[in-house]
ZADO-974422 format. One record per residue (C-alpha): x, y, z; residue in three letters; residue number from 1. Coordinates in nm, 3 decimals, always signed. Layout:
// residues N
X_Y_Z_ALA_NUM
...
***
This chain:
// residues 444
+0.000_+0.000_+0.000_MET_1
+0.135_+0.342_-0.093_ARG_2
+0.163_+0.568_+0.211_LEU_3
+0.023_+0.922_+0.198_HIS_4
+0.054_+1.233_+0.411_GLY_5
+0.179_+1.153_+0.762_THR_6
+0.133_+0.777_+0.726_GLN_7
+0.429_+0.559_+0.823_LEU_8
+0.509_+0.219_+0.968_VAL_9
+0.638_+0.262_+1.324_ASN_10
+0.888_+0.058_+1.524_GLU_11
+0.616_-0.182_+1.637_GLN_12
+0.536_-0.259_+1.275_GLY_13
+0.203_-0.080_+1.306_HIS_14
+0.059_+0.167_+1.058_LEU_15
+0.069_+0.516_+1.201_GLU_16
-0.116_+0.826_+1.082_ILE_17
-0.105_+1.178_+1.224_GLY_18
+0.134_+1.054_+1.491_GLY_19
-0.127_+0.804_+1.613_CYS_20
-0.080_+0.426_+1.615_ASP_21
-0.376_+0.276_+1.429_THR_22
-0.380_-0.025_+1.662_VAL_23
-0.428_+0.208_+1.957_GLN_24
-0.694_+0.400_+1.765_LEU_25
-0.886_+0.076_+1.716_VAL_26
-0.850_-0.011_+2.084_ASN_27
-0.994_+0.329_+2.176_GLU_28
-1.259_+0.386_+1.908_PHE_29
-1.339_+0.044_+1.763_GLY_30
-1.400_-0.053_+1.400_THR_31
-1.503_+0.019_+1.135_PRO_32
-1.346_+0.361_+1.176_LEU_33
-1.272_+0.647_+0.940_TYR_34
-0.946_+0.830_+1.010_ILE_35
-0.873_+1.174_+0.861_MET_36
-0.521_+1.320_+0.851_ASP_37
-0.557_+1.690_+0.935_GLU_38
-0.201_+1.788_+0.847_ALA_39
-0.235_+1.622_+0.507_HIS_40
-0.566_+1.799_+0.438_ILE_41
-0.418_+2.135_+0.530_ARG_42
-0.107_+2.067_+0.325_GLY_43
-0.312_+1.999_+0.012_ILE_44
-0.527_+2.307_+0.075_CYS_45
-0.209_+2.513_+0.090_ARG_46
-0.081_+2.362_-0.234_GLN_47
-0.402_+2.466_-0.405_TYR_48
-0.398_+2.811_-0.247_TYR_49
-0.036_+2.868_-0.343_SER_50
-0.069_+2.732_-0.697_SER_51
-0.390_+2.912_-0.788_PHE_52
-0.451_+3.208_-0.557_VAL_53
-0.094_+3.322_-0.494_GLU_54
+0.070_+3.226_-0.824_ASP_55
-0.217_+3.324_-1.051_MET_56
-0.384_+3.658_-1.096_GLU_57
-0.745_+3.676_-0.971_ASN_58
-0.823_+3.313_-0.886_ALA_59
-1.017_+3.130_-0.615_GLU_60
-1.023_+2.774_-0.484_VAL_61
-1.356_+2.631_-0.368_ILE_62
-1.370_+2.303_-0.174_TYR_63
-1.642_+2.070_-0.306_ALA_64
-1.785_+1.967_+0.028_SER_65
-1.988_+1.676_-0.109_LYS_66
-1.662_+1.481_-0.088_ALA_67
-1.661_+1.510_+0.291_PHE_68
-1.877_+1.754_+0.486_SER_69
-1.865_+1.798_+0.863_THR_70
-1.845_+2.093_+1.100_LEU_71
-1.475_+2.031_+1.157_ALA_72
-1.403_+2.005_+0.785_MET_73
-1.580_+2.334_+0.717_CYS_74
-1.370_+2.501_+0.985_ARG_75
-1.046_+2.367_+0.835_ILE_76
-1.141_+2.490_+0.489_ILE_77
-1.233_+2.834_+0.625_ALA_78
-0.904_+2.861_+0.813_GLU_79
-0.708_+2.771_+0.499_GLU_80
-0.870_+3.055_+0.305_GLY_81
-1.070_+2.843_+0.059_LEU_82
-1.432_+2.883_-0.045_GLY_83
-1.699_+2.615_-0.013_LEU_84
-1.917_+2.443_-0.270_ASP_85
-2.245_+2.303_-0.132_VAL_86
-2.506_+2.104_-0.323_VAL_87
-2.795_+2.071_-0.080_SER_88
-2.971_+2.237_+0.208_GLY_89
-2.798_+1.992_+0.442_GLY_90
-2.450_+2.086_+0.324_GLU_91
-2.544_+2.454_+0.339_LEU_92
-2.681_+2.410_+0.692_TYR_93
-2.358_+2.238_+0.798_THR_94
-2.154_+2.527_+0.660_ALA_95
-2.372_+2.785_+0.833_LEU_96
-2.354_+2.601_+1.165_GLN_97
-1.974_+2.602_+1.129_ALA_98
-1.991_+2.982_+1.081_ASN_99
-1.835_+2.951_+0.737_PHE_100
-1.810_+3.294_+0.567_PRO_101
-2.124_+3.299_+0.354_THR_102
-1.973_+3.522_+0.085_ALA_103
-1.736_+3.233_+0.005_ARG_104
-2.015_+2.975_-0.040_ILE_105
-2.121_+2.859_-0.388_TYR_106
-2.452_+2.673_-0.408_PHE_107
-2.473_+2.397_-0.671_HIS_108
-2.727_+2.130_-0.758_GLY_109
-2.947_+2.026_-1.050_ASN_110
-3.276_+2.022_-0.857_ASN_111
-3.260_+2.280_-0.581_LYS_112
-3.592_+2.317_-0.404_SER_113
-3.767_+2.647_-0.343_ARG_114
-3.690_+2.606_+0.027_GLU_115
-3.319_+2.547_-0.038_GLU_116
-3.296_+2.851_-0.266_LEU_117
-3.472_+3.068_-0.008_ALA_118
-3.235_+2.937_+0.258_MET_119
-2.938_+3.031_+0.042_ALA_120
-3.067_+3.380_-0.030_LEU_121
-3.150_+3.448_+0.333_ASN_122
-2.803_+3.329_+0.432_ALA_123
-2.640_+3.556_+0.173_GLY_124
-2.432_+3.297_-0.012_VAL_125
-2.179_+3.438_-0.255_GLY_126
-2.294_+3.265_-0.574_ARG_127
-2.576_+3.040_-0.686_ILE_128
-2.482_+2.818_-0.978_VAL_129
-2.802_+2.799_-1.185_VAL_130
-2.845_+2.461_-1.348_ASP_131
-3.173_+2.478_-1.544_ASN_132
-3.463_+2.697_-1.658_PHE_133
-3.695_+2.576_-1.381_HIS_134
-3.450_+2.682_-1.113_GLU_135
-3.385_+3.015_-1.281_MET_136
-3.751_+3.106_-1.275_SER_137
-3.800_+3.006_-0.911_ILE_138
-3.484_+3.188_-0.807_LEU_139
-3.597_+3.511_-0.971_ASN_140
-3.937_+3.482_-0.803_GLU_141
-3.782_+3.441_-0.458_ILE_142
-3.532_+3.720_-0.520_ALA_143
-3.813_+3.950_-0.634_THR_144
-4.016_+3.874_-0.321_ASP_145
-3.711_+3.951_-0.108_LEU_146
-3.622_+4.254_-0.322_ASN_147
-3.272_+4.112_-0.349_GLN_148
-3.019_+4.102_-0.631_GLN_149
-2.868_+3.755_-0.665_VAL_150
-2.526_+3.689_-0.815_ASP_151
-2.533_+3.376_-1.028_ILE_152
-2.320_+3.159_-1.253_LEU_153
-2.479_+2.959_-1.534_LEU_154
-2.376_+2.595_-1.546_ARG_155
-2.286_+2.492_-1.900_VAL_156
-2.228_+2.141_-2.035_THR_157
-1.955_+2.198_-2.293_PRO_158
-1.965_+1.864_-2.473_GLY_159
-1.636_+1.728_-2.338_ILE_160
-1.614_+1.357_-2.253_GLU_161
-1.329_+1.334_-2.005_ALA_162
-1.150_+1.000_-1.977_HIS_163
-1.300_+0.871_-1.654_THR_164
-1.575_+0.632_-1.540_HIS_165
-1.896_+0.693_-1.735_GLU_166
-2.094_+0.745_-1.413_TYR_167
-1.878_+1.044_-1.315_ILE_168
-1.858_+1.214_-1.652_GLN_169
-2.059_+1.537_-1.639_THR_170
-1.936_+1.759_-1.922_GLY_171
-2.067_+1.555_-2.214_GLN_172
-2.384_+1.655_-2.401_ILE_173
-2.590_+1.369_-2.255_ASP_174
-2.581_+1.485_-1.892_SER_175
-2.841_+1.576_-1.633_LYS_176
-2.636_+1.884_-1.543_PHE_177
-2.645_+2.232_-1.689_GLY_178
-2.736_+2.411_-2.011_PHE_179
-2.603_+2.237_-2.320_THR_180
-2.360_+2.451_-2.516_LEU_181
-2.343_+2.291_-2.865_PRO_182
-2.721_+2.299_-2.930_ASP_183
-2.776_+2.663_-2.833_GLY_184
-2.951_+2.594_-2.500_THR_185
-2.681_+2.782_-2.311_ALA_186
-2.740_+3.092_-2.527_ASP_187
-3.113_+3.082_-2.455_ARG_188
-3.043_+3.044_-2.083_ALA_189
-2.807_+3.340_-2.082_LEU_190
-3.052_+3.563_-2.268_ASP_191
-3.330_+3.471_-2.026_LEU_192
-3.110_+3.526_-1.720_ALA_193
-3.006_+3.868_-1.845_LEU_194
-3.373_+3.961_-1.883_SER_195
-3.461_+3.880_-1.523_TYR_196
-3.468_+4.186_-1.300_SER_197
-3.321_+4.029_-0.987_HIS_198
-3.054_+3.799_-1.131_LEU_199
-2.702_+3.925_-1.194_VAL_200
-2.503_+3.695_-1.423_VAL_201
-2.142_+3.702_-1.309_LYS_202
-2.004_+3.423_-1.524_GLY_203
-2.030_+3.062_-1.632_ILE_204
-1.952_+2.729_-1.474_HIS_205
-1.845_+2.400_-1.632_ALA_206
-1.745_+2.069_-1.480_HIS_207
-1.630_+1.791_-1.710_ILE_208
-1.608_+1.494_-1.473_GLY_209
-1.422_+1.342_-1.181_SER_210
-1.101_+1.146_-1.127_GLN_211
-0.937_+1.300_-1.435_ILE_212
-0.567_+1.235_-1.494_PHE_213
-0.519_+1.389_-1.837_GLU_214
-0.442_+1.758_-1.803_LEU_215
-0.529_+1.813_-2.169_ASP_216
-0.894_+1.765_-2.067_SER_217
-0.872_+2.080_-1.858_PHE_218
-0.684_+2.263_-2.134_ARG_219
-0.963_+2.179_-2.376_HIS_220
-1.223_+2.293_-2.121_GLU_221
-1.053_+2.632_-2.080_VAL_222
-1.034_+2.685_-2.455_GLN_223
-1.403_+2.608_-2.507_ILE_224
-1.515_+2.825_-2.217_MET_225
-1.304_+3.127_-2.314_ILE_226
-1.432_+3.099_-2.669_ASN_227
-1.785_+3.093_-2.533_TYR_228
-1.727_+3.396_-2.309_LEU_229
-1.586_+3.582_-2.607_ALA_230
-1.884_+3.477_-2.820_ASP_231
-2.121_+3.603_-2.551_ILE_232
-1.946_+3.939_-2.546_HIS_233
-1.960_+3.973_-2.925_GLU_234
-2.325_+3.865_-2.944_ARG_235
-2.472_+4.051_-2.646_THR_236
-2.214_+4.308_-2.537_GLY_237
-2.217_+4.144_-2.192_CYS_238
-1.865_+4.098_-2.049_LEU_239
-1.879_+3.811_-1.802_LEU_240
-1.582_+3.816_-1.569_GLN_241
-1.593_+3.483_-1.385_GLU_242
-1.505_+3.138_-1.517_LEU_243
-1.561_+2.844_-1.284_ASN_244
-1.388_+2.534_-1.420_LEU_245
-1.533_+2.296_-1.164_GLY_246
-1.322_+2.016_-1.019_GLY_247
-1.234_+1.666_-1.126_GLY_248
-0.859_+1.655_-1.059_PHE_249
-0.772_+1.287_-1.004_GLY_250
-0.592_+1.121_-0.715_ILE_251
-0.403_+0.797_-0.654_TYR_252
-0.614_+0.506_-0.533_TYR_253
-0.425_+0.199_-0.651_ALA_254
-0.143_+0.080_-0.872_SER_255
-0.183_+0.215_-1.224_GLY_256
-0.320_+0.554_-1.117_ASP_257
-0.087_+0.833_-1.226_ASP_258
-0.222_+1.170_-1.113_PRO_259
-0.047_+1.494_-1.203_ALA_260
+0.083_+1.744_-0.951_GLN_261
-0.141_+2.028_-0.836_ILE_262
+0.122_+2.275_-0.954_THR_263
+0.109_+2.123_-1.303_ASP_264
-0.270_+2.142_-1.300_TYR_265
-0.249_+2.512_-1.215_ALA_266
+0.015_+2.577_-1.481_LYS_267
-0.204_+2.402_-1.740_THR_268
-0.501_+2.620_-1.651_VAL_269
-0.286_+2.935_-1.650_GLN_270
-0.113_+2.871_-1.981_SER_271
-0.428_+2.761_-2.164_SER_272
-0.610_+3.064_-2.022_LEU_273
-0.343_+3.300_-2.150_GLU_274
-0.340_+3.133_-2.492_ASP_275
-0.718_+3.133_-2.531_ALA_276
-0.762_+3.492_-2.410_CYS_277
-0.484_+3.611_-2.639_ARG_278
-0.634_+3.431_-2.938_ALA_279
-0.976_+3.584_-2.882_ARG_280
-0.850_+3.920_-2.751_LYS_281
-1.063_+3.862_-2.445_PHE_282
-0.978_+4.005_-2.101_PRO_283
-0.871_+3.741_-1.853_ARG_284
-1.164_+3.645_-1.625_PRO_285
-1.145_+3.544_-1.263_LYS_286
-1.078_+3.169_-1.251_VAL_287
-1.237_+2.941_-0.993_ILE_288
-1.162_+2.572_-0.937_VAL_289
-1.354_+2.331_-0.715_GLU_290
-1.138_+2.043_-0.586_PRO_291
-1.304_+1.799_-0.349_GLY_292
-1.169_+1.446_-0.381_ARG_293
-0.813_+1.572_-0.434_SER_294
-0.820_+1.759_-0.101_ILE_295
-0.949_+1.481_+0.123_VAL_296
-0.922_+1.154_-0.071_GLY_297
-0.567_+1.050_+0.020_THR_298
-0.605_+1.202_+0.368_ALA_299
-0.843_+0.929_+0.481_GLY_300
-0.809_+0.564_+0.571_ILE_301
-1.069_+0.319_+0.699_THR_302
-0.983_+0.065_+0.967_LEU_303
-1.162_-0.270_+0.986_TYR_304
-1.131_-0.583_+1.196_THR_305
-1.089_-0.912_+1.011_VAL_306
-1.356_-1.170_+1.093_GLY_307
-1.438_-1.485_+0.902_SER_308
-1.209_-1.631_+0.637_ILE_309
-1.330_-1.865_+0.363_LYS_310
-1.101_-2.048_+0.125_GLU_311
-1.229_-2.216_-0.189_ILE_312
-0.943_-2.438_-0.310_PRO_313
-0.809_-2.347_-0.653_GLU_314
-1.061_-2.060_-0.673_VAL_315
-1.036_-1.781_-0.416_ARG_316
-0.980_-1.693_-0.052_LYS_317
-1.230_-1.450_+0.101_TYR_318
-1.129_-1.238_+0.399_VAL_319
-1.430_-1.071_+0.558_ALA_320
-1.420_-0.747_+0.755_VAL_321
-1.671_-0.581_+0.985_ASP_322
-1.774_-0.317_+0.732_GLY_323
-1.824_-0.312_+0.358_GLY_324
-2.055_-0.149_+0.107_MET_325
-2.249_+0.033_+0.380_ALA_326
-1.942_+0.239_+0.468_ASP_327
-1.781_+0.227_+0.121_ASN_328
-2.023_+0.179_-0.170_PRO_329
-1.775_+0.301_-0.432_ARG_330
-1.646_-0.042_-0.544_PRO_331
-2.005_-0.153_-0.607_ALA_332
-2.101_+0.174_-0.778_LEU_333
-1.791_+0.257_-0.981_TYR_334
-1.576_-0.055_-0.965_GLN_335
-1.341_+0.162_-0.758_ALA_336
-1.006_+0.006_-0.669_ARG_337
-0.825_+0.038_-0.336_TYR_338
-0.505_-0.069_-0.166_GLU_339
-0.481_-0.202_+0.188_ALA_340
-0.242_-0.327_+0.452_VAL_341
-0.272_-0.522_+0.776_LEU_342
-0.224_-0.225_+1.007_ALA_343
-0.107_-0.437_+1.302_ASN_344
+0.149_-0.623_+1.083_ARG_345
+0.236_-0.355_+0.831_ALA_346
+0.600_-0.453_+0.784_ASN_347
+0.542_-0.822_+0.719_GLU_348
+0.594_-0.971_+0.375_GLU_349
+0.294_-1.062_+0.165_THR_350
+0.244_-1.436_+0.119_VAL_351
-0.098_-1.482_-0.040_GLU_352
-0.358_-1.322_-0.263_SER_353
-0.702_-1.277_-0.109_VAL_354
-1.022_-1.084_-0.175_SER_355
-1.165_-0.851_+0.087_ILE_356
-1.539_-0.880_+0.138_THR_357
-1.778_-0.694_+0.362_GLY_358
-2.049_-0.817_+0.595_LYS_359
-2.354_-0.694_+0.402_CYS_360
-2.595_-0.957_+0.277_CYS_361
-2.501_-0.897_-0.086_GLU_362
-2.272_-1.103_-0.308_SER_363
-2.156_-0.773_-0.460_GLY_364
-2.029_-0.647_-0.123_ASP_365
-1.663_-0.664_-0.219_MET_366
-1.410_-0.401_-0.112_LEU_367
-1.099_-0.529_-0.288_ILE_368
-1.052_-0.814_-0.535_TRP_369
-0.721_-1.001_-0.538_ASP_370
-0.486_-0.819_-0.302_ILE_371
-0.153_-0.954_-0.174_ASP_372
-0.132_-0.960_+0.207_LEU_373
+0.046_-1.145_+0.487_PRO_374
-0.156_-1.448_+0.600_LYS_375
-0.457_-1.279_+0.759_ALA_376
-0.615_-1.415_+1.076_ILE_377
-0.932_-1.321_+1.259_SER_378
-0.870_-1.012_+1.472_GLY_379
-0.618_-0.851_+1.238_ASP_380
-0.675_-0.484_+1.155_ILE_381
-0.713_-0.403_+0.787_LEU_382
-0.643_-0.046_+0.679_ALA_383
-0.788_+0.057_+0.342_VAL_384
-0.620_+0.369_+0.205_SER_385
-0.752_+0.675_+0.020_CYS_386
-1.102_+0.661_+0.165_THR_387
-1.130_+1.026_+0.265_GLY_388
-1.359_+1.127_-0.023_ALA_389
-1.715_+1.002_-0.072_TYR_390
-1.692_+0.715_+0.177_ASN_391
-1.841_+0.881_+0.483_TYR_392
-2.053_+1.102_+0.254_SER_393
-2.208_+0.805_+0.076_MET_394
-2.234_+0.569_+0.373_SER_395
-2.567_+0.414_+0.463_SER_396
-2.749_+0.202_+0.719_ASN_397
-2.803_-0.084_+0.476_TYR_398
-2.870_-0.407_+0.668_ASN_399
-2.932_-0.176_+0.965_ARG_400
-2.559_-0.133_+1.008_LEU_401
-2.447_+0.167_+1.210_THR_402
-2.228_+0.425_+1.040_ARG_403
-1.867_+0.438_+1.163_PRO_404
-1.731_+0.730_+1.357_GLY_405
-1.479_+0.973_+1.212_VAL_406
-1.158_+1.061_+1.396_VAL_407
-0.935_+1.355_+1.304_LEU_408
-0.568_+1.299_+1.385_VAL_409
-0.283_+1.546_+1.406_LYS_410
+0.048_+1.553_+1.595_ASP_411
-0.042_+1.252_+1.806_GLY_412
-0.387_+1.382_+1.901_HIS_413
-0.706_+1.202_+1.799_ALA_414
-1.040_+1.380_+1.812_ASP_415
-1.382_+1.241_+1.729_VAL_416
-1.545_+1.472_+1.472_ILE_417
-1.837_+1.241_+1.395_VAL_418
-1.969_+1.008_+1.664_LYS_419
-2.013_+0.641_+1.586_ARG_420
-2.379_+0.558_+1.548_GLU_421
-2.544_+0.325_+1.797_THR_422
-2.830_+0.080_+1.752_HIS_423
-3.061_+0.328_+1.921_SER_424
-2.968_+0.584_+1.655_ASP_425
-3.113_+0.346_+1.398_LEU_426
-3.453_+0.378_+1.563_LEU_427
-3.437_+0.752_+1.627_ARG_428
-3.674_+0.836_+1.342_ASN_429
-3.884_+0.520_+1.349_ASP_430
-4.249_+0.572_+1.446_VAL_431
-4.471_+0.288_+1.558_LEU_432
-4.839_+0.347_+1.469_PRO_433
-5.085_+0.311_+1.757_ALA_434
-5.250_+0.011_+1.595_ARG_435
-4.917_-0.175_+1.607_LEU_436
-4.814_-0.087_+1.960_LYS_437
-4.961_-0.403_+2.106_PHE_438
-4.816_-0.723_+1.974_LEU_439
-5.085_-0.962_+1.856_GLN_440
-4.987_-1.314_+1.761_MET_441
-5.133_-1.413_+1.429_ALA_442
-5.349_-1.720_+1.435_SER_443
-5.250_-1.989_+1.188_ARG_444
***
């Protein structure tokens, strides 16, 4: 397993992260358990801030909080000087409860409700990224009722098919997101937005997908978007001054992944921006990027306890852990690949190939197929790396499993930032109708 951030193997042969021995973390907090490396998160935030905000003229970095959203995470992002991208009332509420500066909040989503839009306007978020005509109309109605001018970006689907999993491509024409550029829908959306009395169009937004390794995809995106901004100016006389390029920058999960450096990503955006603006004689707009996965993905690990082991001779050996698709649905959804290590025996040589399965009652509940490990025994601690993005966010109570807790580690300190759920939490919202309160045995 490739080590990231502050991860290391200590003298006891145990995996360590944030100065904390993972074996001790398991003894204290149990498993399954999400661990987040605060120093690593802050270090990546600073790389983004330095590469885009400090080294580029008029740029902003917005953390896509759908990757991992908690009160503590919002505070870290605020302290590091980044903005925040939210996609629901729940993410917005979390940000507000964390006292995140509202002017640095961007509100996304393809089906925002009237209540969510009103919540955003009353909170005074910095930008609302308008995704469709329905939303635009509702937003103008609410803004008119509040007698409020609302700064918006229009989300455009540019027709770019980034080389990534088909489920996380978003820039191609056939997408549920945004106003399609090639067929003229984006032009109609812009004209309508400009006609609304309480909407102020500040710029455009495009997002071409997730887990992208090829920097040329971003170069192509910049070229298309600058050409479109220039076309808008020539056609309408409207000079839009903000270009949000979305996120999508890929990270390392397993062997074969070859992500670029953040500095190279920034240089690609900068150089392609200069080239495109020069070619169209268009003034350089403010550039905004929205990393999510690349800020928290490699900063997280998940710890499990090994339970049952099943060997099918000449076929496969299954090693089961006390979690699975309920705390990490990504392998089932996207065929996502991960690396892992026995955290309590991290320096031992690998001797066999096994497949890691979860405890959900589903044959598809597989975390890792065919991984080389030391000979695992019941009670070992398995650490799965790069689980900081979309694991906690997408976790569920399938099979009535309780969601793991989340622990933030730094300099030898471990703090719970999300409590582990209990069985009573599973019943917190259950309601038993009066007619069912008395158990009656059915006659047979």
